Structures are given as structure tokens and as C-alpha cells.
N, C-alpha and C positions, 0 to 999 in steps of 0.2 A: 867904877870900870863896870857897873851893870849896864850904864849906857852904852858902853863902848860892846859890849856883846850884843844888846839890842840892837845896836846899829849894824853891825856886821850882819846880823840875820836878815836884816830888812834891806841890805845893799845889793840892788838888782845885779851889779857886775860881779858879786861873789855868788850869785845865784847861777849865772852864765857860765863862770868858770867850773862849777860843779857838773852842769850837764855837757859840758864839753871834754871832760874829764875822759879817761882812756876807759873801756869798757872792763869790766872784771873778769878774772879767770874763768868763773862761773857761766858768765854771758858769753864768752867767745867759745867755751866748750859746748854750749847749747847750740849756737847758731852752725858750729863746725858739725855737731851730730844731725841739727835739719838738714844741712847741705847734702852729708852723706846720704840721708835717709831718701831726699829728692832724686839723688842720681840713682841710688838703687832702684827707687821707684820707675824712674825712668826707664831704667836699662832692662826692667823685667816686662815694662810696657813695649819695648822695642823688640824684645825676644817674642812675646805674646804674638804680637802683630805679624811677625815673620812665621810663627808658627802656625798661625791661622791661612795665613797667605800659602804654605805648603801643604795645609790640610786641603783647602780650596783646590789648589792644582793637582794634588793626588785624587782627589775625587773626581775632578773632571777627567783627568786620565782613566780611571776606572771606569766611569759612565762611558767614555767613547770606545774603551777596549770590549766591554759589555755588549754595545751596541755594535760593534764591528763583528764580533766573533758569536754572538748568541746563536747562531745558525750554523756553526762548527761541526757537530753530531750529524745536523741533516744534510750539509753540504758533504761531509764523509760519505753518506749513504748515496746521495746523487750522484756522485763522482764513481762509485762504483756501478751504477747504471750507464752511465757515459761509458765506462771501460768496457761493458757487458756489449754495448751497442757496436761497439769498436771492433770487439773480437766477432760479433755476429757478421758485420761487413767484410772483415777478413777471412771469413771461411766461406765466403761466397766464391764460386769460382771466378777467374779472371774473363772478362769480356770477350766473346769470340765474335767474329763474323757469323751471321747465320743463326745466332741462338734465337730462340722463343723471344718474341716481343713482352711477354710476360715478365721473363726473368731480368732484361733491360729494365722495363718499368719497375720492378722491385727493386733493384740495386739503385738505381738515379733516387727512387723515392726515399729508399734507407739513410743514402748520403746525403739527400736534402735535409731530413729529419735531425740527422747526426751534426751538420753544419748549424742548424737553427738550435739545436738543445746547446751546442758550444756558444754560440753569440749570446744565449740567454744566461749561460754562467759565466760569460765574461762580464756582460753587465751588471751584475750581482757580485764582482770581487773575485770570481773563481779562475782562476789559471792553469792552463796545463802547459808544460814546457816539454819538448823532445830532447833528451840531453845526448844524441849521438852525435858524435865529433867532439863534444865539449870536454873538458877535463873532469874527472871524477870530483865529486862535491860533497862529501860525508853528511852534511847539512840537507842534502836534496836527495842524493840518491843511495840505494841500498845495493850494494856488490852481491849477485847472486853466483858469480863466477868470474874467474880470470881466464885469459886467452891470452898467449904468446902470439905477438904480432909485428910484423918487420913494416908495415905499411902505416901503423899507427904509433905515436910516441907512448912510453909507458905512461899509465893512468889515464888514458882516454877511452871516453865510454865509447864502444866501440858497436854496441848493439843495446839497444831498450827493450824490456819485455813489457815494461808497462811504462807511462809517462809521469813525470813529476807533476802534485797538484797542488796548488796554493790558494789562500783564501785571505783576499786581502794583505798577501806578503807572506803571513804564516803558512808553514808547510801542514797540509792537510794528508796527502800520502806520498811517500817517496817513490821515487822511480826505480824499479827495479832492472840493474843493468849488468852487463858483461863488460869488464874493464881489460883494457891492453896492458900485456906486462912485455916485458923485453924478450926476445925470443932469444934461447941458448943457440950459439954456435953450430952444435951438433944438427939441431932443427933445421936451422937456416941451409944446412948443405945438405 
């Protein structure tokens, strides 16, 4: 009988059967746990990569905004100077035949300075828009007054005291405007 036990342990066929036997419940649980841990780590890695991509995109956007709008305070002051130049030109009397040459040259010179100044501002992203005749837009206009009008649809800007100014599409200074309202029947008569 001892020879049978000795022979059974030395038999290579019996050793193959032992190695081919199904895994024990402990080994199966260990493999499942490792698989879950791997999947969890992969999920964390993918989320971290996505978060880093978002951080990079946000930082790039912030840098671009800072670059575009860093001069906003300065641009607001420059716009005020441009409006003062326009007010000065508007205060000059209209051109008349026979007026002194000095007045004509002064007017022409100031108008040339204004055109040049406006061109410089536009090259640097500062735009002015005249809202007269356009629908009132609370994002660009500040209503200073309402006026009944039969000639304009209600909500239309009929007069602009100042123009709207933007820096790369962002409002610097709203236009101060007079907005048309519906004319009453009594006023129309």
C-alpha cells in the first residue's frame, strides 16, 4: 500500500490534473479584486487627464482674455478723449462761404485728426457704433429719454447723444440714446 501512495505522488499525470484544477474561491476573489482596482485606477487616470485638459483650456482662455482686455481701463479713458474731440468739432459753426481761411483749415485739420484717431482705435479693437435708427439694445444702449414718434417704430433709437464703444466686442461705454415710443392718439391729432 505504501508503494501505491508513493507511485501516485510520482505520477506526472496526477500532477497535471492538480495544476489544471479550477481556482480556489480565494484566488478567484483576489483576481476579481485586482480587476476592480485596475478598472478604478484606469477610471481615475482618465478623469485626471480630462481635468488637466479642462485646466489647460481654462488657463489658455484666461490668458487670451487678459491679453485682449488688459487695456480696458486705458481704452475707456481714450474713448472719453475721442468723444471730447467730437464734441469740439460739433461746436464749430458750420462751414459758410466766405469764412476766414483759418477757420476752414482749423475745421479740416481737426476732422483729419479725428479720422486718424478713430482709425488708430479701430486697429486696436476699439469700435464705435452709431445706434441711430437701430432697435434699442439694453446691452449696448442707455436710454436717457423716451419720445413719442409717428415716424419711427416704438423701441427704435431716434437720437444718440453719444455712441456705443466696444473693445474686442466687449462694451466699454454704452450709447446714451433717445428711444421712440408709440404716439398717443391725442398727440397725433
